[in-house]
matplotlib code that plots the C-alpha trace (Angstrom):
import matplotlib.pyplot as plt

x = [-1.5, -0.5, 2.8, 2.8, 0.0, 2.2, 4.8, 3.5, 0.6, 3.5, 2.7, -0.9, 0.5, 2.3, -0.2, -1.9, 0.5, 1.0, -2.5, -2.9, 0.4, -1.6, -4.8, -1.9, -2.3, -6.1, -6.6, -9.6, -11.1, -8.1, -4.7, -2.5, 1.9, 1.9, -0.4, 2.8, 5.7, 6.4, 6.2, 9.2, 11.7, 14.7, 17.1, 21.4, 21.4, 18.9, 14.5, 14.2, 11.5, 10.5, 10.1, 14.5, 14.1, 12.0, 10.0, 6.5, 3.7, -0.3, -0.4, -4.0, -5.8, -5.7, -2.9, 0.4, 3.7, 7.2, 9.9, 13.5, 16.4, 17.7, 16.2, 17.7, 15.7, 12.6, 11.6, 12.6, 10.1, 7.2, 7.6, 7.3, 4.1, 2.1, 3.2, 2.0, -2.2, -2.6, -5.6, -3.6, -3.5, 0.4, 2.2, 5.5, 6.7, 10.5, 11.2, 7.9, 5.7, 2.1, -0.4, -3.9, -6.4, -9.5, -13.4, -13.9, -16.9, -19.3, -17.6, -15.2, -15.9, -17.5, -14.3, -11.9, -14.1, -13.8, -10.2, -11.0, -12.8, -10.1, -7.4, -9.3, -9.8, -6.2, -5.4, -8.1, -6.9, -2.7, -5.1, -6.3, -3.0, -1.5, -4.1, -3.5, -0.1, -0.6, -3.2, -0.4, 1.9, -0.5, -1.2, 2.0, 2.5, 0.0, 1.4, 4.8, 2.8, 4.0, 1.1, -2.4, -5.2, -7.7, -4.7, -4.4, -8.5, -7.4, -4.7, -7.5, -10.1, -8.2, -6.5, -10.2, -11.3, -8.3, -8.4, -12.1, -10.1, -7.8, -10.8, -12.6, -9.4, -9.1, -13.8, -12.9, -10.0, -12.7, -14.9, -12.9, -11.2, -14.7, -16.0, -13.2, -13.4, -17.1, -16.9, -17.6]
y = [-13.3, -11.6, -12.3, -7.8, -7.2, -8.6, -6.6, -3.1, -4.4, -2.6, 1.0, -0.2, -0.5, 2.4, 4.3, 3.1, 3.6, 7.3, 7.8, 6.2, 8.4, 11.3, 11.1, 10.5, 14.1, 15.1, 15.9, 13.3, 13.4, 12.0, 13.5, 11.4, 12.4, 12.4, 15.7, 17.0, 14.5, 16.2, 19.5, 21.1, 22.9, 25.2, 24.0, 24.0, 25.3, 23.6, 22.3, 19.3, 17.3, 17.0, 13.8, 13.8, 16.7, 15.7, 12.8, 13.2, 11.1, 11.2, 11.1, 11.1, 11.4, 15.0, 15.5, 15.9, 16.1, 17.3, 16.9, 18.3, 16.3, 19.4, 22.2, 25.1, 24.2, 24.5, 27.8, 27.4, 24.2, 26.5, 29.7, 26.8, 24.7, 28.2, 29.3, 26.0, 27.1, 23.5, 25.0, 24.0, 25.1, 25.2, 24.8, 25.7, 24.6, 24.6, 21.1, 19.8, 21.0, 20.3, 21.1, 20.8, 20.1, 20.5, 19.7, 19.7, 21.3, 20.7, 23.4, 21.9, 18.8, 19.3, 20.7, 17.8, 15.9, 18.1, 18.1, 14.6, 13.7, 15.9, 12.7, 10.6, 11.3, 12.3, 8.0, 6.8, 9.2, 7.6, 3.8, 4.9, 5.9, 2.7, 0.5, 3.0, 2.3, -1.5, -1.8, 0.1, -2.4, -5.1, -4.2, -3.3, -6.6, -7.1, -5.8, -7.3, -10.0, -11.3, -11.5, -12.9, -10.9, -13.6, -13.0, -9.0, -10.2, -12.6, -9.9, -7.0, -8.6, -9.6, -5.2, -4.7, -6.7, -5.9, -1.9, -2.3, -4.1, -1.3, 1.1, -0.5, -0.5, 2.7, 3.5, 1.8, 4.5, 7.1, 5.4, 4.4, 8.2, 9.8, 7.6, 8.9, 12.4, 12.4, 10.2, 13.2]
z = [-15.7, -18.9, -18.1, -20.0, -17.2, -14.5, -15.7, -14.8, -12.0, -9.9, -10.9, -10.0, -6.2, -6.5, -7.8, -3.7, -1.9, -2.9, -2.2, 1.3, 1.5, 0.6, 2.7, 5.2, 5.6, 5.3, 9.6, 10.6, 14.2, 15.3, 15.6, 13.4, 13.4, 9.4, 9.1, 10.7, 10.3, 6.4, 7.3, 5.8, 8.8, 7.0, 10.4, 9.8, 6.6, 4.4, 4.6, 6.1, 6.8, 10.4, 11.1, 10.6, 13.3, 16.0, 17.8, 17.1, 18.5, 20.1, 23.5, 23.7, 20.6, 20.1, 20.7, 19.1, 21.0, 18.6, 20.9, 18.6, 18.9, 19.2, 21.5, 19.2, 16.9, 19.3, 17.7, 14.0, 14.1, 16.3, 13.9, 11.1, 12.3, 12.7, 9.1, 8.3, 8.3, 10.5, 12.7, 16.2, 19.1, 20.0, 23.4, 24.0, 27.5, 26.9, 25.6, 23.5, 21.7, 22.7, 19.4, 20.0, 17.6, 17.9, 17.1, 13.5, 13.1, 10.0, 7.6, 8.1, 7.2, 4.1, 3.2, 4.0, 2.1, -0.9, -0.7, 0.1, -4.0, -5.4, -4.2, -4.8, -8.3, -9.1, -7.7, -10.2, -12.5, -11.6, -12.2, -15.3, -16.8, -15.8, -17.7, -20.9, -20.6, -20.2, -23.3, -25.5, -24.4, -24.9, -28.4, -29.6, -28.9, -31.0, -34.0, -33.0, -33.6, -30.3, -29.0, -31.3, -31.5, -29.3, -26.7, -26.9, -26.6, -22.9, -22.0, -22.0, -20.9, -17.8, -17.6, -17.5, -14.3, -12.5, -13.6, -12.0, -8.9, -8.2, -8.4, -6.7, -3.6, -3.6, -3.3, -0.6, 1.1, 0.5, 2.3, 5.4, 5.2, 4.9, 7.8, 10.0, 9.2, 10.0, 13.1, 15.6]

ax = plt.figure().add_subplot(projection="3d")
ax.plot(x, y, z, "-o")
ax.set_aspect("equal")
plt.show()
């Protein structure tokens, strides 16, 4: 692999990792802790992520349990989850919060697929932006006489292949998430 490409390939990996984390916030037909872990709760005078304040688990496929480490925060967490518009049923038993996810309707699935499409496109744009930065660095290296014109053509050809691979990864991730959303 060309040195100019391998230096910046990590940026492509970061784009894929960010996309995967972002897609975890889109609910499928099964409960997942990442649906609520990143929600900000006002606690101790500042906003903190839910995962910093409570244990989040999934005891059943459509249920998320939130157990605060400080029981005094139970009401604050419940209020924040209600305001988060998660479209879940929340039950407070005094110790735990039980979040029950309803079955997805066809309309909800369609809305989730639209959001999925937008997030996938954002991932593609990030990969293309990284590609452009790498391509510019290759062209600068040629102008600075660090590489030859043939090296530039070879590096750009290699860069295009690498870009296709990463766009393929995004497509695969999107197909898996779409399948998860459409699973009944």
